[in-house]
C-alpha positions as CSV (number, residue, x, y, z in Angstrom):
1,M,-38.9,-10.6,-42.1
2,K,-38.2,-11.1,-38.4
3,P,-39.5,-14.3,-36.8
4,I,-42.8,-13.8,-34.9
5,V,-42.5,-14.4,-31.1
6,T,-45.9,-14.7,-29.3
7,V,-45.8,-14.0,-25.6
8,T,-49.0,-15.3,-24.0
9,N,-49.0,-13.0,-20.9
10,I,-47.2,-10.1,-19.3
11,F,-43.4,-10.5,-19.5
12,P,-40.5,-8.7,-17.9
13,E,-39.4,-5.7,-20.0
14,I,-35.7,-6.6,-19.6
15,A,-36.2,-9.7,-21.7
16,L,-38.4,-8.0,-24.2
17,E,-35.7,-5.5,-24.8
18,K,-33.3,-8.4,-25.5
19,L,-35.6,-10.0,-28.0
20,S,-37.0,-6.9,-29.7
21,P,-34.0,-6.3,-32.1
22,H,-34.2,-9.8,-33.5
23,T,-37.9,-10.6,-33.5
24,E,-41.4,-9.4,-34.1
25,L,-43.0,-9.4,-30.7
26,R,-46.7,-10.1,-30.2
27,I,-47.6,-9.7,-26.5
28,N,-50.7,-10.4,-24.5
29,N,-50.7,-7.6,-21.9
30,T,-54.2,-8.2,-20.6
31,E,-53.3,-10.6,-17.7
32,T,-56.1,-12.8,-19.1
33,P,-54.8,-16.2,-20.2
34,P,-55.4,-16.9,-23.9
35,T,-58.1,-19.4,-25.0
36,E,-57.3,-22.6,-26.7
37,E,-58.4,-21.1,-30.0
38,M,-56.1,-18.1,-29.5
39,L,-53.2,-20.4,-28.7
40,K,-53.9,-22.4,-31.9
41,Q,-53.9,-19.2,-33.9
42,S,-50.7,-18.0,-32.3
43,A,-49.0,-21.4,-32.9
44,S,-50.0,-21.2,-36.6
45,E,-48.4,-17.8,-37.0
46,S,-45.4,-17.9,-34.8
47,A,-41.8,-19.2,-34.7
48,V,-41.8,-19.0,-31.0
49,L,-44.3,-19.4,-28.2
50,I,-43.4,-18.0,-24.8
51,T,-45.8,-19.6,-22.4
52,Y,-47.0,-19.6,-18.8
53,L,-47.8,-22.7,-16.7
54,T,-51.5,-21.8,-17.1
55,D,-51.2,-22.2,-20.9
56,K,-52.2,-25.8,-21.8
57,I,-50.2,-26.6,-24.9
58,S,-51.8,-29.7,-26.3
59,A,-50.9,-31.8,-29.3
60,D,-53.6,-30.0,-31.3
61,I,-52.0,-26.7,-30.6
62,I,-48.5,-28.0,-31.4
63,D,-49.8,-29.4,-34.7
64,R,-50.8,-25.9,-35.8
65,G,-47.2,-24.8,-35.4
66,K,-45.9,-25.4,-39.0
67,N,-43.1,-22.9,-38.5
68,L,-42.8,-23.3,-34.7
69,K,-39.3,-23.8,-33.5
70,I,-39.6,-23.5,-29.7
71,I,-42.1,-23.4,-26.9
72,A,-40.3,-21.6,-24.1
73,N,-42.1,-21.9,-20.7
74,F,-41.7,-19.0,-18.3
75,G,-41.2,-21.2,-15.2
76,A,-39.5,-24.3,-13.8
77,G,-42.5,-26.5,-14.5
78,F,-43.5,-27.8,-17.9
79,N,-46.3,-30.3,-17.3
80,N,-48.6,-27.9,-19.2
81,I,-47.0,-28.9,-22.4
82,D,-47.2,-32.1,-24.4
83,V,-43.4,-32.5,-24.5
84,A,-43.4,-35.9,-26.2
85,H,-45.6,-34.6,-29.1
86,A,-43.4,-31.5,-29.4
87,R,-40.3,-33.6,-29.7
88,Q,-42.0,-35.7,-32.4
89,K,-42.5,-32.5,-34.3
90,N,-38.9,-31.4,-33.6
91,I,-40.1,-28.4,-31.7
92,F,-37.9,-27.5,-28.7
93,V,-39.4,-27.2,-25.2
94,T,-37.6,-25.2,-22.5
95,N,-38.1,-24.1,-19.0
96,T,-36.2,-22.0,-16.5
97,P,-34.3,-24.2,-14.0
98,G,-31.3,-23.1,-11.9
99,V,-32.4,-19.5,-11.4
100,L,-35.4,-19.6,-9.0
101,H,-34.5,-22.3,-6.4
102,E,-33.1,-19.9,-3.8
103,T,-36.1,-17.6,-4.0
104,T,-38.6,-20.5,-3.8
105,A,-36.7,-21.8,-0.8
106,D,-37.0,-18.4,0.8
107,L,-40.8,-18.5,0.4
108,T,-40.9,-22.1,1.7
109,W,-39.2,-20.9,4.9
110,A,-41.5,-17.9,5.1
111,M,-44.4,-20.3,5.0
112,I,-42.9,-22.6,7.6
113,L,-42.5,-19.8,10.0
114,G,-45.7,-18.1,9.0
115,I,-47.9,-21.2,9.7
116,A,-46.0,-22.4,12.7
117,R,-46.2,-19.0,14.5
118,Q,-49.7,-18.0,13.2
119,I,-48.3,-14.8,11.6
120,V,-51.2,-14.1,9.3
121,P,-54.1,-14.5,11.8
122,A,-52.1,-12.6,14.4
123,D,-51.6,-9.8,12.0
124,K,-55.3,-9.6,11.2
125,Y,-56.1,-9.8,15.0
126,T,-53.9,-6.8,15.6
127,R,-55.2,-4.8,12.6
128,D,-58.8,-5.4,13.7
129,G,-58.0,-3.6,17.0
130,K,-58.4,-6.7,19.1
131,F,-54.9,-6.6,20.7
132,K,-55.3,-5.3,24.3
133,G,-52.0,-6.3,25.7
134,W,-49.7,-9.4,26.3
135,Q,-51.5,-12.6,27.1
136,A,-49.9,-15.9,28.1
137,K,-51.9,-18.0,25.6
138,L,-52.4,-15.5,22.8
139,Y,-51.6,-17.1,19.4
140,L,-49.5,-20.0,20.7
141,G,-47.7,-21.5,17.9
142,G,-45.2,-24.3,17.2
143,D,-41.5,-24.1,17.6
144,V,-39.3,-24.4,14.5
145,Y,-35.8,-24.4,16.0
146,G,-34.5,-27.9,16.8
147,K,-37.4,-29.7,15.1
148,T,-37.3,-32.2,12.3
149,L,-37.7,-31.2,8.7
150,G,-38.8,-33.7,6.1
151,V,-37.9,-32.9,2.5
152,I,-39.4,-35.0,-0.3
153,G,-37.3,-34.5,-3.4
154,C,-33.8,-33.1,-2.8
155,G,-33.2,-31.4,-6.1
156,E,-32.2,-27.7,-6.5
157,I,-35.1,-26.4,-4.4
158,G,-35.2,-29.2,-1.9
159,K,-31.5,-28.8,-1.2
160,A,-31.9,-25.1,-0.8
161,V,-34.7,-25.6,1.7
162,A,-32.6,-28.2,3.6
163,R,-29.6,-25.9,3.7
164,R,-31.6,-23.2,5.4
165,A,-32.5,-25.7,8.2
166,L,-28.9,-25.7,9.3
167,G,-29.5,-22.2,10.8
168,F,-32.4,-23.6,12.9
169,S,-30.4,-26.6,14.2
170,M,-33.0,-28.9,12.7
171,R,-32.7,-32.6,12.0
172,V,-33.2,-33.0,8.3
173,L,-34.7,-36.1,6.7
174,Y,-35.1,-36.5,2.9
175,H,-36.6,-39.0,0.6
176,Q,-36.4,-39.4,-3.2
177,R,-35.8,-42.1,-5.8
178,N,-32.0,-42.0,-5.7
179,R,-29.8,-41.2,-2.6
180,L,-27.6,-38.1,-2.7
181,P,-23.8,-38.5,-2.7
182,E,-22.5,-38.9,0.8
183,K,-20.6,-35.5,0.6
184,Q,-23.9,-33.7,-0.1
185,E,-25.7,-35.5,2.7
186,K,-22.9,-34.3,5.1
187,Q,-23.1,-30.7,3.8
188,L,-26.9,-30.7,4.4
189,N,-26.7,-32.8,7.6
190,A,-29.5,-34.8,5.9
191,E,-30.5,-38.4,6.5
192,F,-31.9,-40.5,3.7
193,V,-35.1,-42.4,4.8
194,S,-38.2,-44.0,3.4
195,L,-41.2,-41.9,2.7
196,E,-43.1,-43.6,5.5
197,D,-40.3,-42.8,8.0
198,L,-40.1,-39.2,6.9
199,L,-43.9,-38.7,7.3
200,Q,-44.0,-40.3,10.7
201,Q,-40.9,-38.5,12.2
202,S,-41.1,-35.0,10.7
203,D,-42.5,-31.9,12.3
204,F,-42.5,-30.1,8.9
205,V,-43.0,-31.9,5.6
206,T,-42.3,-30.2,2.4
207,P,-42.5,-31.8,-1.1
208,H,-40.2,-30.5,-3.9
209,V,-40.9,-32.9,-6.7
210,P,-42.0,-32.4,-10.3
211,L,-45.4,-33.6,-11.3
212,T,-45.2,-37.1,-12.9
213,D,-47.4,-40.2,-12.9
214,E,-45.4,-41.3,-9.9
215,T,-45.8,-38.1,-7.8
216,R,-49.4,-37.3,-8.7
217,T,-51.3,-37.1,-5.3
218,M,-48.3,-38.8,-3.6
219,I,-49.5,-37.0,-0.5
220,G,-53.0,-38.2,0.1
221,K,-55.3,-39.5,2.9
222,E,-53.0,-42.4,3.7
223,Q,-49.8,-40.3,3.8
224,L,-51.4,-37.5,5.8
225,A,-52.6,-40.1,8.4
226,M,-49.0,-41.1,8.9
227,M,-48.0,-37.6,10.0
228,K,-47.9,-36.4,13.6
229,K,-50.9,-34.4,14.8
230,T,-48.5,-31.6,15.7
231,A,-46.9,-31.6,12.2
232,Y,-47.3,-29.1,9.3
233,L,-47.4,-29.6,5.6
234,I,-45.7,-27.0,3.4
235,H,-46.3,-27.1,-0.3
236,T,-44.6,-25.0,-3.0
237,A,-44.1,-27.8,-5.7
238,R,-46.8,-28.7,-8.2
239,G,-50.4,-28.6,-7.1
240,K,-51.5,-32.1,-8.0
241,V,-48.7,-33.6,-5.9
242,V,-51.1,-33.2,-2.9
243,D,-54.7,-34.4,-2.6
244,D,-56.2,-31.1,-1.5
245,R,-59.6,-32.6,-0.4
246,A,-57.8,-35.1,1.8
247,L,-55.7,-32.3,3.3
248,V,-58.8,-30.2,4.0
249,N,-60.4,-33.1,5.8
250,A,-57.3,-33.8,7.8
251,L,-57.0,-30.2,8.9
252,K,-60.7,-30.1,9.8
253,A,-60.4,-33.2,11.9
254,G,-57.3,-31.9,13.8
255,E,-55.1,-34.7,12.3
256,L,-52.5,-32.0,11.5
257,A,-51.5,-28.8,13.2
258,G,-51.6,-26.9,10.0
259,A,-50.6,-26.5,6.4
260,A,-49.3,-23.8,4.1
261,L,-49.9,-23.9,0.3
262,D,-48.6,-21.9,-2.6
263,V,-50.0,-24.2,-5.2
264,Y,-53.3,-26.1,-5.6
265,E,-54.6,-29.3,-7.1
266,N,-57.1,-27.5,-9.4
267,E,-55.3,-24.2,-9.5
268,P,-56.4,-21.4,-9.5
269,E,-59.6,-22.9,-7.9
270,L,-59.5,-23.6,-4.2
271,T,-60.9,-26.8,-2.8
272,P,-64.1,-26.1,-0.8
273,G,-63.4,-25.5,2.9
274,M,-59.9,-24.1,2.4
275,T,-60.9,-20.5,3.1
276,E,-62.7,-21.5,6.3
277,L,-59.6,-23.0,8.0
278,D,-57.6,-20.9,10.4
279,N,-54.8,-23.5,10.4
280,L,-54.2,-23.2,6.6
281,L,-52.0,-20.5,5.0
282,I,-52.9,-20.0,1.3
283,L,-50.8,-18.0,-1.2
284,P,-51.3,-17.2,-4.9
285,H,-48.4,-19.2,-6.4
286,I,-45.7,-16.7,-5.7
287,G,-42.8,-19.1,-5.1
288,S,-40.4,-17.3,-7.5
289,A,-42.0,-13.9,-7.2
290,S,-39.1,-11.6,-6.6
291,T,-38.1,-8.9,-9.1
292,D,-34.6,-10.2,-9.5
293,T,-35.6,-13.8,-9.9
294,R,-38.4,-13.1,-12.4
295,N,-35.9,-11.0,-14.5
296,R,-33.4,-13.9,-14.4
297,M,-36.1,-16.3,-15.5
298,A,-37.2,-14.1,-18.3
299,L,-33.6,-13.5,-19.6
300,L,-33.1,-17.3,-19.6
301,V,-36.3,-17.6,-21.7
302,A,-34.9,-15.0,-24.1
303,D,-31.6,-16.9,-24.3
304,N,-33.4,-20.1,-25.1
305,V,-35.4,-18.4,-27.8
306,L,-32.4,-16.8,-29.4
307,D,-30.5,-20.1,-29.4
308,A,-33.4,-21.8,-31.2
309,L,-33.8,-19.0,-33.8
310,A,-30.0,-19.2,-34.5
311,G,-30.3,-22.9,-35.2
312,K,-28.6,-23.9,-31.9
313,Q,-29.9,-26.3,-29.2
314,P,-31.4,-24.2,-26.4
315,R,-29.5,-24.2,-23.1
316,T,-32.3,-25.5,-20.9
317,L,-34.3,-28.2,-22.8
318,V,-36.8,-29.9,-20.5
319,P,-36.1,-33.4,-19.3
320,G,-37.6,-35.9,-21.6
321,W,-37.2,-33.8,-24.8
């Protein structure tokens, strides 16, 4: 009998074709996330769970997986899985690092330019037939070229974002627990500073950190108050890194020029007041959403699954496993 692989949501065909000869695939093609009971049932029947970030894989679900060998997350994040409990049960947990950072950095820059230059409201204004000709003060935005970019967390995505800033002749500040090697700082033309200095000096602040106890709501009321009133917050990391209610209040009060979010504290729910703000760009978590990147992610998931089923250690075990 082939091992059962349960895929909790729609999954790229290219990876299904790679898995199909070796496994019995059970795929949820409804775009509706499975319930906890459905996940428990799947765990009890499967050798493999291929999961989304929206699937909360608790200890109770993991305990049902008597024959479960691997939980393979389709994404760079993995805070939806009780990794410590999975390790206790000797069940591999993997994610998809190293294949989506450039695409996520592209989106981060689209958001920087989009919010600074008011692209979305200007587009709507034009579509609504309101454009009657050039005006000196029509949709005045903020400059990007030559400004200061603050990157919180200079991992794969953070470095990719910082590297793009070179083309805009920006000053780049970064903050994280450990300083980068001097060679990398020179390549990025980036300066290591405290979080407080970064917030106070940057025109654009963009966090690129994983969600941990240390980073949870690391950008809250106090941190937002440190930023310039002309500054923008750009967020494509994990939703709970930013206190969304504090951000909405700061934007309403004019304490920031604007913000752009691809992730949310209580995703997919939006914090009340968000949709009423003209100085807030909100996207539906599309950081890695290009066809090529999603295919690369899915193929990496498939490789991890086949590794585990062959009795090998998967190639991208999550940190802490």
